[in-house]
N, C-alpha and C positions, 0 to 999 in steps of 0.2 A: 507521682504516687497515686493520685486520684484517677488518672488515666489508666494506670495499670489495674487498679481495682475494678473500674468500669469494664475494661476489656475482659478481665477474668470472669465477671458476672455474666457478660454476654456469651462468652464461650461455654460457661457452665450451663446456662439456660439452654443453649443450642444442643449440648450433649444430653441434657435431661429430656428435652422434647424428642430428640432422635431415638433415645432409648425407650421412651413410652410408645412411640410409633412402631418400633420394631417388635416390641413384646406383644402388641395386639395382632400383628401378622403371624406370630408364632402359633396362635390359636386357630387361625384360619378365618374365613369370612363368616360373619354372624348371620344366622338364618333364623327363620321363624317357621315352626312346624304348623301344618294345617290344624285346624280346630283348637288353636291356642288363644284366640281372642275371647273377650268376655262373653260374646253371644253364644259361645259353646260351653260355658261353665254352668254348673248347677244354679238354679234359681228357685223362686218361691213355689213353682208348680212342677218342676222336674229335677230329678237327679240326672246329671250328665257326666260322662267320663270318656276320655279318648285313650287310645292305646297305640303303641308303635311296635312293629315287628320287623326284623331284618333277617334275611336268609338268601342263599343262592337259589332257593326254590320258592316260587311265589306262594304255593299253598302252605308252606311252613311259615313264611313271613305273615300270612293272613292269620294263621292259628295263634302265633305269638302275639299279634296285635289284639286279637279277640280276647285272649287270656289276660293280657295286660289291662284292657279296658274293663272287662268284667270284674276283675279283682278290685279295681279302683271303685267301681260303682257299688260293689258289694260292701266295700269298706265304708263308703259314704252312708249307705243304708244302715249298716251296723252301728255306726257312730250316732246317727239320728235316733235309732231305737234306744240306744243307751241313754242319750240325753233325755228322751221322752220318759223313760223309766225312772231316771234320776229325778226329773221334775215331779213325777207322780209321788215318789218317795218323800220329797221335801214338802209337798202340799198335804200329804195324808198323814194323819196321826192315829189311824185305827190299828187295832191289834194285829190284823193279818196283812199289813202293808208289805212286810218283807216277803211273805208268801206270794202275794200278787206280783211283786217285783220279780221274783224268781220265775214265776210262770210266764210273765210278760217277756222276760229275757229269753226264756226257753222258746217261746213262740216266735220271737223275732229271729233267733238263731236258726230255727227250723225253716222259716221263710227264706232267709238269706242262703242257707246251705242247700236247700232243695230246689227252690224256684223263685227267681226274681221276677215277680209278676209284672206283666206289661213291659218287658224289656224289648226295646226296638233298636235295630241298627239304623241310625239316621243317615250316615254317610260313610264312604270309604274312598281313600285315595291310594293309588299304587304307583310307585316309581321304580324304574330300572336304570341303573347307571352303567350297564354293560357287564357287571359282575354280580351285583346284589340287588335283590328286590327290597324295597322299603314300603311297608304298608301302614297306613294310618286309618283307624276306625273311630267312629263316634257312636256311642250308645246312649240311650236315655230311658228313664222310667218316669211315667206320670205318677207323681206322689199321691194324688187322689185315688187312682186305681190301685196302687200298692196298699194304701191304708184300708181300702174296701176289701181287698183280698185278705189282709191280716184279720180284719173283723170276721170275715167268713171262716177263716181257719180257726179262730178262737172258738167258734160255735161247734166245730167238729172234733175238737181235742177232748179226749177222755179224761185227761188229768186236770182239766179246768172245770171247777164247779160253777154253778149258776151265779153265785155272788161274785166270784172272781171274773167270770165272763162279762158280767154287767160292768164291773169296774174297768176292765180292759176296753170294752166297747165305748164307755164314756171317755176314756183317755183318747181313743182313736177319733171319736166324734169331735173332741176339742181340736185335734189337729186338722180334721177335715174342715171345720168351720174357719180355722185360721187361713187355710188355703182359699176357701171361698170368699173370705173378706178381704184378701190382699189383692 
């Protein structure tokens, strides 16, 4: 009886191992995309994003990769600006903090929608498998330059009064000093 149980356990284990092995083959070979390691991720001084595009035409694959990476980096900038504005709201208890918050949000949306300042293509890799092109791109934005650009934009906006402009500048200066100190 004990032998029968041991035999059953060994056979069950072998079937289990064989089924695990075959299921991983169903997915194909695991690969690692270019620009996926930690050195290509956003850090204290840069926003970074990679994009991937595939097409039978190389220029279409490049455009898809560009759009993918730019959308990702714009999303990162937008989230950072929202966090910055939220932090300001939680620190400030003055009467017009909601107004400053709205103007800051509007300014950051304008910067993201019109011009991601200091956007640079860091690298691009193109592959062709005989049928399709696959393009990977990596973009980055220097955070310090972007904040300086926002500060400059705040001075040129008609809807931002002097007091609000000063508050926005102070907020941006705090972020710039964090970058410099890290």
